[in-house]
C-alpha positions, 0 to 999 in steps of 0.5 A: 501471451504467457501460458502461466496462470497466477493466483494472487491471494490479496489482502485488499479489495480490488476496488479499495479507495487506496490502491496497493501493492497487490492491485499494481502487481496484478495489472503488471503481471496482466500486461506481461501477458500472465493470467491472473485470478485475484482473490480479495481480502479474506477478512483478517481483522475484526470487522468494525461496525461503521459505514465503510465496513457496512458498504464493503459487506454489502458489495461483497454480498453482491460479487458473491453471486458470481463465481468471479468477475472480470476486471480488465484483460487477463485479470479475474476477481473472486470475492468469497464471503468470509467470517471476518476476524476468524480466531478458532478452527471452526471459523477458519475451516468454514472460511476454507470451504467457502474459499475453496468452493469458489476457487474450484468453480473459477478454476473450471469456468476459466480452465485456470491452471494451479501454476503460481501462487502469489500471496500476501496473506500471512494465514494462506496455509489455513486456506490453501495447500501449498503443495497444489501449486507448481510454485509459491511466493509470499509477498510481505509488504508490511507487518500487518499483525501490528495494525489495529484489530488484527489477531497479532499472535496468530498472524506471527505464528503462522507467517513463520510457517508459511515463510518456511514453506514457500519457494520464494519470499519478496519483502519491501523493507530491510526489517521485513528482510531481517525477520523473514530470512530466518526461515527461508533463504529464498528471500529478495528485497524489492522496496515499494515503487511508483506509478512514474507515468501517472505522477509525473504528469504534475510537472506539466499540469496548467493552472486550469487543471488544478482542482478548486479545493486547493488552488485557493489555499495559500502557498507554500503547501506541504502536502500529504496523500494517503490514508490518515491513520493513527497507527501511521501518522504522528498526530502530535508532531503534525499539530506541533509543526503547524503550530510553529509554522503558520505561514505554511498551509499543511494539506492532507488528501485521503481518507480519515475513517481508519482513525479510531479516535476521531478526536485526533481529526477534529483537533487537526481541523481546528488549525487555521493552517490544516486542511483536510480535503478528503479521499480523492480519485487516483486519476486526479492526484497529479493535479493536487501534486501540481500545486503542492511545494513539499510532500511529507511523511509525518510517520510515527515510530513504532513497530508497524512503521519500522517495517513499512516502505511508504508508497508515497515516497517515490510518487512524491519524487515522480511528481517533482516534490522534495520529500520531508519524512520521518527517518524510518529504516527503509528510506535511509538510503535516500538521504541524498534526495529526501530531508530525513529526521527523528520526530522532533518538531524543530527538526521538521520544521527545519527540513520543510524550510530547507525543502521549500527553499529547494536546497536538496536535490534538484527536480531531475535528480528527484525524477530520475530516482523515481523513474528507476523505481517503477512497478514495471521494472520491479515486476520484471526483476521479481519474475527473474527471480522465480525459476518456474517462470523462466 
């Protein structure tokens, strides 16, 4: 058991449908013996009045009744009720009072020390005083200012300030490194990784374990797993490629609620060879991968994807799948194991056919690269960069 306590300031709720870097980092730190207090999303973006947001508000309200919840060994969850989409001093101040009140109560109950602050939130300095912690990390996993409904100018301005004040910065893409290295030289690049042990199960999956909603879909199958969001995915490209390849089935596994223009989802549903299977529990994803022939990432080319490293990339490789993707900066170094191209439907069609015919790197090479890029390996490398923990 390590005797260090780590406060994680997240931008995602602990039990959100799609797990992210934040939850995985907490779990790996816990496995290494650190105690973790995980603070759920502080509501940076403006709230949307829809079912998913209302459900989150209700759940958060119930959690608010307790100073904290124990998620698993060494991990505690703190859920403050915040005014979402704060953009002025008054709302930030009120949110700061609420957060610090809950934090102080949790610190007292848990005898939790202010050893290390590991924050994913670019607005951290609005809420916490960095000098109260023995060491601080800003972990930038994407350019959230380019997500819908975000206070872009506020995020950009305050991220610069935060970056200049923390002891260490970790980033997940070359573009983020370039952007933030201007403000702090103690910066390290660690790309996104995967849960290899989980996704590699698909290689040994028997037909009896393949879910009914995919096993009857005609092969070959090109599959996407993740949030089906219009600020990430190129819907025009998807439609064109599906139209050009009517003999191929295109399966999407993930929630569609993040797409503001639902007419785009309706267009996909009109195509006979596109299947939207909806959200599936994390535990079942290897079962779906076992029936997929190609994993693909039909990403938009925009300011958000320019700074992203798709979490699904190594997950596809771990599942043994050849990968076809938009050629974004973070994936260029993996051309030997993935088919990358600009967003022209003809190029995607060509690459999908290459992948189906297994013309790229073989299964062992794909899985070897995934096995070398796991959360455990990356977290240990990160810890070695933090002088305070060594």
